N, C-alpha and C positions, 0 to 999 in steps of 0.2 A: 471565922475567916481568918483568925490570927495566924493559923496554922499554914495557910496558903500563902507562903512567903519567899521573897528572893533571898539567897545568901549573899553575904557581903563580902567584898574583897579585903584582905588584910594587906594594908599599904606595905608593912614591914617585908612581906613575902614577894613583893614584885621586883623584878630585876631592874637594874638601873637603865637598860637600853629599852624599856618599854616605851610605846608611843604616847605622846601626849593624851591628856583626858579626852579631848574632843575625837581623837581617832579611836581610843580604846573603848568607847561607849558601845561599839558594835563589835567587841572583842568577845565572843561567846566562849568562855571557858570557866571552869570551877577550880578551887582550891582543893586538891586532894590532901586529907589529913596524914600526917606521919606518926600517928599515936595509936591506941588501941583500936581506933576505928578502921585502920587500915587492915588489921588482922581480921576484923569482921567482913570487910569487903573481900578479902582474899577467900574467906571461907564461902561466901556466896558465889565466887568465880568457881571455885572447885566444885560445888554442887551443880552449877550449870554446865560445866564440862562434862561431868559424868552423865548428866542427863542427855547431853548431845552424843555421847559414846553409846549409850543404851539405845537412843533413837536410831542412830546410824545402823546399829545391828539389826533392829527391826526393819529398818527401811531397805536394807538388801533384800530380805525376804519378800518384803511387800511389792517391790518393783518387779523381782523375778516372778512373782504369782500373778503379775498382770502382763507379762511380756509373752506374746504369741510364740509358741514352741516350747520355750523354757518352763512354761507354767504346766505343761503336761507331766513334768517331772516330780511336781511338788503337790501336797494335799490340796483339796479343793477350797471352797468358799470359806469355810470356818477358819482355815489357816490364814487366809488373806485377811480376813476381819479381825482376828486376834492380833495380827502384826499391825494392823492400820490403828487400833485402839491405841496401843502402846506407843507407836511411832508419833501419832498426833499429840497425845497427852505428855510425852516426854520433850518432844521438839518445841511445843508451843506453850502449854500450861507451865511445865517445870523451869524449862530453859529461860523463857521470858521472864518468869516470877524472880528466878535466882538473879537474873541480871539487873531487874528492879531492885532487888535487895543489895546488890553491889552499889549501884548509883545512889540509892537512899542512904546508905552507910556512908558513902563519900559526901554527899551533901549535907546531912543532919550533923546535929551537935553531939555532945558526949553523953547527954542525958539518956538514960534507960538503955546502956549498953548490954547489961544482962537480959533484958527482954530482947534484943537483938540476937543474941547468941541462942536464946531459947526458941525463937522463931526459926532460925536456922536448923537446930537440931531436930525440931519437930517437922519441918518440911522435908528434911532428909530422911527421917523415919518413914513418913508418909510415902516418899518417893520409892524408897526400897520395897515397901510392902506392894506398891503397885507394879513395880517392875518384876517382883518375884511371883506375882499371882499367875501368869500363864504357865509357869512350870509347876506350881504348887496347888494351885485352886482357880483354874482358868474361868469357869462358868460360861455363860453364854454370852457372846460379844453383842453389844447393843450400840448401833451406829447413830447415837443421838448428835445433833448438831452441837458445836462448840466443844463438848466434853464427852466424846464416846467413852463407854464403859464397858467392863466385864462383870456380868451379873454374878459375882461371888463375894462372899463375906470378906475376904483378903483384900480384894482390890477395892471394893467399896469403902471398907474401913481405913485402908491407906489414903484414899481420896478425901475422906472426912478429916484424917489426922493432918493432910497437907493443907487443907483448907482452914484449919485450926491455925497452922503455923503462919499461913498468909494473913490471918486475921491480926495475929501478934504482931506480924511484921508491919502491917498497915498502921496499926495502932502506934507502935513505936516510932514510925517514920513521921506520923503527924504530931506526935508529942515532942520529938527531937527537932522538928523543922524550925529554921530560923524565922523571926518573927516579920511580919508585913512591914515593908516600909514605903515611902511615898516616891523614892527615886529608883528607877529601873536602869542598871547597866546591864551588860551583856551576861554576867554572872548572875545577877538578879533574875533575868528572864528565864534562864535555864533553872534556877531554883524553883521559880514559880511553876514551870512545866513540870518538873519532878514532883512538887507538891500536889499539884492538881492531879498528876497520875496516882499518887497515894490516895487522895480523895476518891477517884474513880474506882480504885480497888476496894475500898472501904464499902462504897455503895454496891458494888458488884456482889459481895458478901451478903450485904443487907437483902439484895434482890433474891439471892439463892435461898436464904432463910425464909424470906416472905412467900416464895412460890411452895417451898416444903410445908409450911404451915397451911396454906390454902389448898393444896392439892388433896383429892379424895383418895383415901388409902385403896378404895376399890380399883382405882386406875392402876395398870401394870404395864411392863415392857416398855417398848420404844415411846409410846405415847406419854407414858409417865416422865420419862427422862428428857424427852424433847421439851416438855412444858416447863420441868423443873429447871433446866439449865437456859432457856431461851432468855429471859429477863437479865440474868447476871451475866451471861455469855456476850450478849450485846454490849453491856457497860464495859466488860473486860476489852473489848475492841478500842475503847476511848483510852485505856491505860496503855495498850500496845502503841497505838498511835502516838500518844504523847511522849512515850519513851523514844520512839523512832524519830520524832521531830527534834527532841532534845539532842538526839545522835546526830542528825543532819548538821545542825548548827555547830555543835561543839567540833565536829570532824572538819567542817569547812574552815572554822577558824584555825584549827591544828595545822591545816594545809597552808595557811598563810592569807586565807581570803578575807576581805572586808566587805560584809554584807550591807547592802543598801536598806535593807529591812531593819528599822531602828528597834532597839529593845522594847520601846513602848508598843510598837505595832506587833511585835512578837508577843508580848504578853496578852495583848488583845486577842490574838489568834489562839493562844492557850485557853483564855477566858471564854471564848466562843465554844471551844470544845468542851469545857467544864460546865457550860449552861446546858449543853446537850445531855450530860450526865444527869443533871438534876431534873430532867424530864421523866426519869424513870419512877421515883415515887408518884408522879402524877399518873402515870400509865397504870400503876397497880391500884390507885385509889379510883379511878375514873372507870376501869373496864375489868371485866373477869379475865384472870390470867389465861383462860383457854381460849379467849374469844380473839376474832380476826382484828379487832379494833386495837387490842392490847398489843399483838404482835406488829401492827402497821405503825402504831405510835412509836414503838422502839425502834423500828427501822428508820422511820423519818428522822428521829432525833440524831441516829448515828450518821446518817447521810448529811443532815443540815449542819450538825455541830462538827463532827470529826473531818467530813469531806471539805468543807469550805475552809478549815484552817490549814489543810496540807497544801494546796495550790500555791498560795502566796510564798510559803516557807520554801518549797520546792524551786520555785522560779527565782527566788532570791539567791539560793545556793548555787544554782546552774549558772546564773549570770556572774556570780562572784567567782566561780571557778574557771570560767571561760578565758582561755589563753594564759592562765596563772601559772608561772614557772614555779617548780618546785626546787627549793633550795636544799633540802636535806633528804638523805635516802630514807630516812623513817617516814617521811611524808607520803612516799609512793604507795605503800599498802593502805594508807588511810584513803587516799584519793580513790584508789580502786575500789574500796569498799563502799565509799560514799556514792560514787557514780553507778556501780552496780545496784545497789540498794534502791536509788531514785528510778533507774530503769525497770526494775522488777515490779516494784510498787506501781509505777505507772502502768506497765503491762497490765498487772491485775485489775487496776482501776478501769481501763478501757474495756477489757473482757467483761467486766461486770455490767457495763451498758448493754450488752448484746445478748445477756442471758435470757433464754426462753425456755420453759419446761424443765424436768429434771433430768438433766444429762451431766456428762464429764465436763461441760463448760463451767459448771458451779466449782468443781475443785480446782479447775484452772484459774478461776478468779481469785479464790482465798489463797491458793498455793502462791500466785504472784504477790499478793499483799503480805501474807506472813513470811515470805522469803525476803521482801523488802526490808521488813522489821528485823529479821534476823541478820542480814548482812549489815544494817546500821549497827547493831549490837556488837557483831563481829569486829566491825571497824573501832568501835569504842574499846573493846577489849585490847586490841592492838595498841591504841594510843595510851591506854591507862597502865599497860604492864609495867613501864619504867617507874612510875609514880607508886606502884604497889610493891616495889623491890625487886623487880625482874628486868631483864634486858628487853630493849626494844626489838621488835621483829623487822628485819630488813633483809634484803636480797631478792633474787628473782622468785622464789618459792612463794614468800610473803606477798609479792606483788600480783603473782599469777592466780593465787589462791581464791581472792574474791571474784575474779572473772571465770575460773574454771567452775565454781559453784554457780555463780549467776547465770552463765551460759547454759550449763547443764539444766538448770531449773527452767530457763527460757525455753529450751527444746522440749522439755517434760510439759510445759503448759501449752506449747503450740501444737504438741501432739493431741493433748486433751481436747483442745478447741477444735482442731480439725476432726477428731473422732465425734466430738459432740454435734457437729453439724450433721453427722449421719445418725445421730440419735442413740449413740452408744450410752448405756445407762451408768450412773454413778455408783460408787460403793459395791461393785461386784467385780468378780474376777474369774479367770478360767473359762469354762464353757459358758457361764452365766453371762458372759459378755456379748455373745451371739454376734460374732463379727461375721457379717455376711459378705462383705466385698473386699477387694485388694485394697481399695482406698482406706476402709476402716482398719484393716489390718496394718496398713502403713503408717497411719497415724497413731495407732496404739504401739507400734514398733519404735517410733520416733519417741514417744512418751517413755518407753522403756529405756531406751538408749540415752536419753536426757537424764533421766532419773539416776542411771549409773554414773554418769558423768558428774552429776551433782553430788553423789555419795562420795566420789573421789575428792571432789572439792571440799566436802565436810570433813573428810579424813585428814586433808592437808592442813585445814584450820586447827585441828588438834595437834597435828605434827608441829606446825609453826609455833603455836602457843606453848606447848609443853617444852619444846627446845627453849623457848625464851624464859619459861619459868625455871628451867633448870640452871640457868646461867646464874652466876653470883650476882648479888645486888651491888649497884654501883656505888662506889665509895663517896662519890661527890654529890650526895643528895642535898639540894639547897634547903635552907629552913629547917629550924629544930622541930617545928611542930606541924607545918604543912607545906606542900609543893604546889606551885601553881602549874597546872597542866595547860598549855595552850594549844 
């Protein structure tokens, strides 16, 4: 437990005009190091951005393959499935884990930096192999939940290499984590949340390995990968949720908000989510991995642990932002990303309540939740760019980007929910969708239009971020060793 620890503020790095201690207790911010750890954080940022670019290219093909009329000009279902595999794995698995690597590099100490760089290069090599597989050695697309795959040696080898890199990253993050203290300020609460996310990642990898050892080799195809990825995939949802909650609190403070949610209560919420993670070994010991009881226990843990922690944090952030004036131009993109994130994640959660059967309401649910995490991480990227040596994103384009991306995704999932009400099946495209009525066609048309708008929003994020990264580093960076990003 010593690794699950808050980071401590360096009093020397605080500016003279900071609020008194009583007010600063709810100031959720972390000190960004200005030493070798910053270079490592920048490396993870580049990996995440490249993954988003690759995911965007595949998402264009993916949306076109499901849009009525346009899909007639494209190859049929296999084309859609190959694009879907790469889109999901790059935009979720690689992008989220790369941003986790960035945040763990910022929060952790200098211990094990070589291992941090090794993790980055191993993950990059695995990502490159997966992205190249559709063009060199595609294989059969298998639409397993959480981690869809291409059944080819190049893709599967790249996925294994990426997993090894994540293992090194999680281990280094836990070793370099600041030690546990008894007093929790805002920075300590964020540090606890990030360390809990690292623990969740390590347990997810353990679950993947556990399933691999227990699975009979006679099992093949989708059934094999569905069981293989079910346990670890559930645990990874805790990692993404914890990273998002850290992002919400950090962005709210960066906008000048003062949360009524105390750091101690925040730590309690993070600890509740972490407790849900530790249900995983129990599920493996108590039930066979192919049993309904095993799947149900993991699902219950995710809802009870992760779900319960989200609502108090979201309410505290929304209340704190209500009628809050924004004093600086750089705060506007952060607030846009934060509010759009809460909106999309909330929409995904509400849709999940009404899921019945296997139709496109299921991807509507997880699209909303995943996009909520993505927007929170996008906002953190905007916020951390100056501390990483780049310019701060500002201007109309930076403010519009989260809303364009968020509203496009909202139209996308509304179209899916609409079509799901008519029974349109998930993970199919083209003629396989069997759109029988004008209402079904309209719903999937709205899905396609929203997807294209979201793609534009994703491209705008890359444009805004790269513009800021190309700008020269500000000469007035405070602090010799670290910079407090509020």
